[in-house]
C-alpha positions as CSV (number, residue, x, y, z in Angstrom):
1,M,0.0,0.0,0.0
2,K,2.8,2.4,0.9
3,K,4.5,1.6,-2.4
4,Q,1.3,2.5,-4.3
5,L,0.9,5.8,-2.5
6,L,4.5,6.8,-3.3
7,T,4.0,6.0,-7.0
8,L,0.8,8.2,-7.0
9,V,2.8,11.1,-5.4
10,L,5.8,10.9,-7.8
11,A,3.8,10.2,-11.0
12,P,2.9,13.9,-11.7
13,A,6.5,14.9,-11.3
14,L,7.7,12.3,-13.7
15,I,5.1,13.5,-16.3
16,F,5.5,17.3,-16.0
17,G,9.1,17.5,-14.9
18,A,11.4,16.9,-12.0
19,V,10.5,18.3,-8.6
20,T,12.9,21.2,-7.8
21,I,13.4,22.1,-4.1
22,P,14.6,25.7,-3.9
23,L,17.7,26.2,-1.8
24,P,18.2,29.4,0.2
25,K,20.4,32.0,-1.5
26,E,23.7,32.8,0.0
27,A,24.1,36.3,1.3
28,S,25.9,38.4,-1.3
29,A,29.4,39.4,-0.6
30,A,30.0,42.9,0.7
31,S,30.7,45.5,-2.0
32,T,34.3,46.7,-2.1
33,G,36.1,49.8,-3.3
34,Q,39.5,51.1,-3.8
35,I,40.4,54.8,-3.4
36,I,41.7,56.3,-6.6
37,N,42.4,59.8,-5.2
38,S,42.5,61.1,-1.6
39,V,39.0,61.9,-0.4
40,S,37.4,63.0,2.9
41,L,35.7,60.3,5.1
42,R,32.9,62.2,6.8
43,Q,30.6,61.5,9.8
44,S,27.5,62.0,7.8
45,A,26.4,62.3,4.2
46,N,26.9,66.0,4.1
47,E,30.0,67.9,2.9
48,N,29.7,70.2,5.9
49,S,29.9,67.4,8.4
50,T,33.0,66.6,10.4
51,R,35.8,65.0,8.5
52,I,36.9,61.8,10.2
53,R,40.1,61.6,8.2
54,Y,41.4,61.5,4.6
55,L,41.3,58.1,2.8
56,K,44.5,57.7,0.9
57,E,45.1,56.6,-2.7
58,G,45.2,52.8,-2.9
59,E,43.3,52.2,0.3
60,K,40.6,49.5,0.3
61,V,37.2,50.1,1.8
62,T,34.0,48.1,2.3
63,I,31.0,49.8,0.8
64,L,28.1,49.3,3.3
65,S,25.5,51.1,1.2
66,K,24.9,53.7,-1.5
67,V,23.0,56.4,0.3
68,N,22.1,58.4,-2.9
69,S,23.8,59.5,-6.1
70,W,26.5,61.4,-4.3
71,W,27.4,59.4,-1.1
72,Y,28.5,55.9,-0.1
73,K,28.6,54.7,3.5
74,V,31.8,52.8,3.9
75,R,34.0,51.0,6.4
76,A,37.7,52.1,6.1
77,S,40.6,49.7,6.6
78,D,41.0,50.8,10.2
79,G,37.4,49.8,10.9
80,R,36.0,53.4,11.1
81,E,32.8,54.0,9.3
82,G,31.7,57.1,7.5
83,Y,30.6,58.6,4.2
84,I,32.5,59.4,1.0
85,S,31.7,60.8,-2.5
86,T,30.5,58.3,-5.1
87,S,32.5,60.0,-7.8
88,A,34.6,57.6,-9.9
89,K,37.3,60.2,-9.6
90,Y,37.8,59.0,-6.0
91,I,36.7,55.4,-5.7
92,K,36.6,52.4,-8.0
93,A,33.6,50.4,-6.7
94,S,32.3,47.0,-7.5
95,G,29.0,45.3,-6.7
96,V,27.2,48.4,-5.6
97,T,23.4,48.6,-6.0
98,S,21.8,52.0,-6.2
99,P,18.9,52.8,-3.8
100,G,15.7,51.3,-5.2
101,D,13.7,54.5,-5.4
102,S,16.5,56.7,-6.7
103,N,16.1,58.1,-10.2
104,T,18.7,60.9,-9.9
105,N,20.8,61.2,-13.0
106,G,24.1,63.0,-12.4
107,G,25.4,62.3,-15.9
108,S,25.8,64.5,-18.8
109,G,23.7,62.5,-21.2
110,S,21.0,63.7,-23.5
111,G,17.5,64.6,-22.6
112,S,15.7,67.9,-22.7
113,S,18.8,69.8,-23.4
114,G,16.8,72.8,-24.5
115,S,15.2,73.2,-21.1
116,T,17.0,75.6,-18.8
117,S,15.7,73.8,-15.7
118,A,17.0,70.5,-17.0
119,N,20.4,72.0,-17.7
120,V,20.6,73.5,-14.3
121,Q,20.0,70.1,-12.7
122,K,22.7,68.5,-14.8
123,I,25.2,71.3,-13.9
124,I,24.5,70.9,-10.2
125,A,24.6,67.1,-10.3
126,A,27.9,67.3,-12.2
127,G,29.3,69.7,-9.6
128,K,28.2,67.6,-6.7
129,K,30.1,64.6,-8.0
130,Y,33.3,66.5,-7.1
131,L,32.4,67.1,-3.5
132,G,35.6,66.8,-1.4
133,T,38.0,67.3,-4.3
134,P,41.1,69.0,-3.0
135,Y,41.6,72.8,-3.6
136,E,44.6,74.1,-5.5
137,Y,45.1,77.7,-6.4
138,G,45.8,78.0,-10.2
139,S,44.8,74.3,-10.7
140,S,45.3,72.7,-14.1
141,R,42.4,73.0,-16.5
142,D,43.5,69.7,-18.1
143,N,42.5,67.4,-15.2
144,T,40.1,67.1,-12.3
145,R,42.5,66.0,-9.5
146,T,42.3,69.5,-7.9
147,F,40.3,72.7,-8.5
148,D,40.4,76.3,-7.7
149,C,37.0,78.1,-7.7
150,S,36.7,79.1,-11.4
151,D,38.2,75.7,-12.6
152,F,35.5,73.9,-10.6
153,V,32.6,76.0,-12.0
154,R,34.0,75.6,-15.5
155,Q,34.2,71.8,-15.1
156,A,30.7,71.5,-13.7
157,F,29.3,73.3,-16.7
158,L,31.5,71.3,-19.1
159,D,30.5,67.9,-17.5
160,G,26.9,68.8,-17.1
161,I,25.9,70.3,-20.4
162,G,29.1,70.5,-22.5
163,K,29.3,74.3,-22.1
164,K,32.8,75.8,-21.9
165,L,32.9,78.9,-19.7
166,P,35.9,81.3,-19.5
167,S,38.7,79.8,-17.4
168,D,38.9,82.4,-14.6
169,S,36.3,84.0,-12.3
170,R,36.6,87.5,-13.7
171,G,36.1,86.2,-17.2
172,Q,33.1,84.2,-16.0
173,G,31.7,87.4,-14.3
174,S,32.1,89.4,-17.5
175,Y,30.4,86.6,-19.5
176,V,27.3,86.7,-17.2
177,K,27.2,90.5,-17.5
178,S,27.4,90.3,-21.3
179,L,24.2,88.2,-21.2
180,G,22.4,90.9,-19.3
181,H,21.7,88.6,-16.4
182,A,23.6,90.3,-13.6
183,K,21.8,90.9,-10.3
184,T,23.2,92.5,-7.2
185,N,20.6,91.1,-4.7
186,W,21.4,87.4,-4.1
187,H,17.8,86.8,-3.1
188,D,16.8,87.4,-6.7
189,L,19.0,84.5,-7.9
190,K,17.8,81.1,-9.0
191,A,19.5,77.7,-8.7
192,G,22.3,77.2,-11.2
193,D,23.1,80.9,-11.3
194,L,26.7,81.9,-10.7
195,M,27.7,84.1,-7.7
196,F,30.7,86.4,-7.6
197,F,32.5,87.7,-4.5
198,M,35.1,90.2,-3.4
199,S,38.1,89.5,-1.2
200,Y,37.6,88.1,2.3
201,K,38.0,90.9,5.0
202,G,36.6,89.2,8.0
203,T,33.5,87.5,9.4
204,S,31.6,90.6,10.6
205,K,29.3,92.6,8.4
206,S,31.1,95.7,9.7
207,N,34.3,94.6,8.0
208,Y,32.6,95.3,4.6
209,S,30.7,98.5,5.5
210,G,31.6,101.6,3.4
211,I,33.0,99.6,0.6
212,N,32.0,100.5,-2.9
213,K,31.4,97.1,-4.3
214,S,31.1,98.3,-7.9
215,T,34.9,99.0,-7.8
216,Q,35.8,95.6,-6.2
217,T,37.6,92.8,-8.0
218,I,36.1,89.4,-8.3
219,T,38.1,86.9,-6.2
220,H,35.7,84.0,-5.9
221,V,32.9,82.3,-7.9
222,A,30.3,79.8,-6.8
223,I,27.3,78.0,-8.1
224,Y,24.0,79.0,-6.4
225,L,22.0,75.9,-5.3
226,G,18.9,77.8,-4.1
227,N,17.7,78.0,-0.5
228,G,20.6,80.2,0.5
229,Q,23.4,77.7,-0.4
230,I,26.4,77.7,-2.7
231,L,28.6,75.0,-4.2
232,S,32.2,76.0,-4.5
233,T,35.8,75.4,-3.4
234,Y,38.2,77.8,-1.7
235,S,40.7,76.0,0.5
236,N,42.1,72.6,1.5
237,D,41.4,73.3,5.2
238,S,37.7,73.6,4.4
239,G,37.7,70.2,2.6
240,G,37.8,71.3,-1.0
241,V,34.6,71.3,-3.0
242,R,31.8,71.8,-0.5
243,I,28.4,73.5,0.2
244,D,28.1,76.6,2.3
245,S,25.2,78.8,3.6
246,I,25.2,82.4,2.6
247,E,22.9,84.3,4.9
248,N,24.4,86.3,7.8
249,R,27.9,85.0,6.9
250,H,30.9,86.6,5.1
251,W,29.5,85.2,1.9
252,E,26.6,87.6,2.0
253,Y,28.7,90.5,2.9
254,R,31.3,89.8,0.1
255,F,28.7,89.2,-2.6
256,L,29.1,91.5,-5.6
257,F,26.6,90.2,-8.2
258,G,25.3,87.0,-9.8
259,G,23.3,85.6,-12.6
260,S,22.7,82.9,-15.1
261,A,25.5,81.8,-17.5
262,L,22.9,80.0,-19.7
């Protein structure tokens, strides 16, 4: 009787195909990465957060997760965990999966190239890929290992939409003025506009009182992100390419004019 029951149970399998018993999948190996150029390891996914230390060229890291298009959470070789830029300029990653609901495109591919708003997003995304890139005064325009302020802005436009701006901040300022886009109140600016600043004279508003800004020379340029924030680079001590707030800071007091380069 038992033999007959066993035959009845196995018969359908023999007719329609072998019975397959699924085996549990092995957990995927942790994603890994190798540092290509020195980059800041930060406490949170924010370029203004505290730097834990610099990761050196050739150092291996474990990629714990991809937070968004701009940040990885990683574990360094010394066991410390933090966040670094996802830019291929800094890390060669393998086996990384993007967040499931992320649809951010930081590339310079095609799309609605005729749309100013689309171009602005491409420029900003391209610029953010260089977060943490070291600062170098008079940096080479032939590579992206380091940037000064105008080199960074030029590269963001070049990567984002293929537009080549003048190579220095004064030339970039003159170009914006030539388009008739210059505004002297930063509150009138839109995301993607360029902002031009005079020399730093201190942190207090009083340090800039009585200065005729129309006679001042441009010494710094930044990309306005909206909501009172700028994307730029100005020193190695500050961490290279980073985001800063404008209001009630020396940035607001130093501001000369700004406007669209599109």
